[in-house]
N, C-alpha and C positions, 0 to 999 in steps of 0.2 A: 459461572459468568466467563469466557473467554472475547478477549478483543487486542487485536495484532497488528501490530505495524512490521508490514517487509517491507527490507533493503533492497529491491528486486535487481538492482544493479545493468548491466549490460544485457541482450539479448542472448551471450554466451555463456550465459550461468546454463542452459537447457542441457549443456555438454559438460558440463563442469561436474567433475562429478566430486569431488574435495568441500567446495563451496555447494554443492547441493546437499553431502550429506549435513550440512551444518543445519541447511534449513527443513532435513527431514527430521532433524533433530528434538523439531518446534513440535513435531504434530503432537506424540506420547504426552505433551503438557497440553494439550485443546479440552481430551477427553472427549466423551460424546457430543455429537455436534448433527444436529438436522437438517445444517446450509451451514454456508459462506454466503456474510454479503459485502461484495468486494467493490471499492471504490479504488479507483485506477490513475496512476498521473498523465495516463495517456487519455484519457478519454475525459475532456475538460469541455463545458456548455455553458449559455447564460441562468439555466437554472438548471436543477438537479432533474434527472430522466433516466427513467426505465429501463436497461437491455432486454435480451430479447428473454422468454420465458417458455423457448422452446429451443431443440437443438439448434442451431447455426455454423457456419464456416468459422476457426480460427483467424484473426486478425492479424497480419505478418506485416508491422506498420513499424518496418524499418527497410535499412538500404543496407549495402555495402559486406554482405557477411557470408557465411558459408554458404550454399545451395541447401542441405542438409535440414538446416534452420528454417527452409520455406516451405519444410514435408514435413513437420511437425505435426500428429495429431495428440489433440487432445479431448476423448469422449468419457468426461464426467455431464452427467443429468443437470439438466434444466433445474431451478427452485421458484414455480410457481405457486407456490407456499409460501417460500416469504414473500414472495413481490407481493401476495394478498395481506400479508403481514405489515407491511411497508408502507401500503397504500392504506391502510384500517387506521392507521398514527399519521402519515402525511397527506392525506384527500389524497382528491383526482391531483395528478401531476404528468409531466410529459413521460411517452413511452416511444423508444424504437426498435421495435418488436423485430426487425431484421439485420441489428446487430452484434454480431459475435464477440468473442470477447480478444481483448487486447491483452499484446505481449506485456503487461504491468501485470495481465491473471495468469494467463496459463502459463508464462516461463517459470515463478516462481510455484504453481501450484501443483506441476510439475515434479518436483519433490516435497513438496509438502504432504502435497495428498496423492501419490503416486498410482492407488489403485482404484482412481477415475470414482471413487463410490458414494464421496460427497458433492449435493446440488449447490449449485453453485448461484447465485445471484450477480448480476455487474449495476455498480450505480451510478452516473456519473458527476464529476465533478460540476461546481456552477455557485459562481459569488466569490465573496469577499474572503481572507483569512478568519474572522469574526462568521461569517453568517458557513463557514464548510463547520467549522468548529461547534456550532451550535447545532448542524444538521446532526452532528455527529451524537450530540446530546439528548434530540430527540426521540433518535432511535436505541437511544438507549436501552430500555427495556426488550427489545431483542436479546439482548445478551443474555440476560436473564431468565430466554425460553429456551434457550440452544442452539442462537443462532451465533455462530463469530462472526465479528464484524473486524472486516480488514481493511486496513488502507495501504496502498502497494505503491513505495515513492520508493525518495531516498534525499534523506538527512542534509545531506552535501551534494551538490548536483551541479557543475558548469561545466558544458558540452566544450565550452572553448577556449577549458586549462586540459584538456584532458590529455593521458599520454598514456599509450597505446602499449608501448613494449616498455613503459616503466621502470624508466632508465633512473628517476630522483624517487626518493620517499616523497610519501603524501606533504604537500605544501604543509605551511603553519598555520594559515589561514583558515584552512581545511579542518585541520585537527581541532583548533579555537572552536569554531564552528559547532563540532559538533560535539567538544567536551562541555560547551555552553547547553548545548539544546539537550543532552545528555542529564547533566544538571536540575536543568529546566524539569525536565519527566521527572526525575526520581523526587525533586521536591515536589510535586503537581501543583508547580507554576506555570498552569495553563493561560492566566494572563502574561507571561513572558511571550512562551508561543506565540500565540496570537499576534502578538505585537515585535514580532524576529526580526522584519526590514526595521525596525527602530530600533529595539534592544540588543542583537546578534548580534556580536562582532563579525565585522568582512560582511555584514549581511547580502551586501551585492555582488561580493565575488564570491559567496557561495552559493546564492538564487537568482544570476540575470535576471531568471522567469520563477515564478514562484508556484509551478504546476507538481512540483515533485516534491514541495515541504506540506501542500494542501492534503494531501493522505494523511499525516502522523495528523493534524491539525481536527480529522473529521475522526480519528483511533482516541484520541486524547479525549475532543471531547462525548464523545460516549463513555468511556472508560470512566469517564469524569461525571456521565448523569449515572452510570449504574452506581457509582461509588467504590469504583476501586482503589484499593490500597497501592501504596508502588510498585513502579514496574521491574521488570527484569531484564537483561537485554544478553539473551541468548545468542546471535551474533553482531563483531562488532566489524571493524575494521575499513582500509578502503581498497581500490581494484582504480586502475586505469589513471592512476593517480590522483583523483580529487573525488571517485564519484564510494560514498559513502555505505556501506556494508549493514551497518544497524539493522539491529530487529528490537521491537519493543514488544515484552506480551502485559498482557494486565490476565491475572488468570486467580 
């Protein structure tokens, strides 16, 4: 059983060998997996929707970065078998057969699965914090059937206060929110996480919008539903001021 939350950070992770190596070091901890079911902060709809089950072009959903980033390829196979398993659990849901993977998927997976050998299915976010947690819990049986359930976002993410030149250390409010979230995860206090906007310190600064926090709730719901114990934190730290790189692994 494996459930994973990836702090995917900026698109520049694609070419960052040092940070990428930290992500790559997680791969042996996953063991044998038949596919990845990934929820990314960068695909949010009104209701959960299945992405493509055939090969589609990547989505370069960012701007202002170096030209080579817009030519990265990631030819991993799609995962129609995982889609079938999802539909067996959830019943009929919306599907977006033409939508490729956004950078919340392919950027960290360039390092996690560099051999392009693991089938991937993306599922959109859709709903509140609680419904996202509950969705992960519903899909928890997949984690016991060889599917690695993955949330891709950031435990702290405030682009309005980003520091691209990293002139200062991470701000205190970001450090405090990260520490609070890590403690809640370690203690499996998932109710606190679901209520992060009310209970997390400096939550409005840590997440002016909530889409980058929802993927950890999806992963936590799956881990809780699968009966996972305390998680580990294979990657920690910040980049560009307040962007939290913490990754969470339940295995």
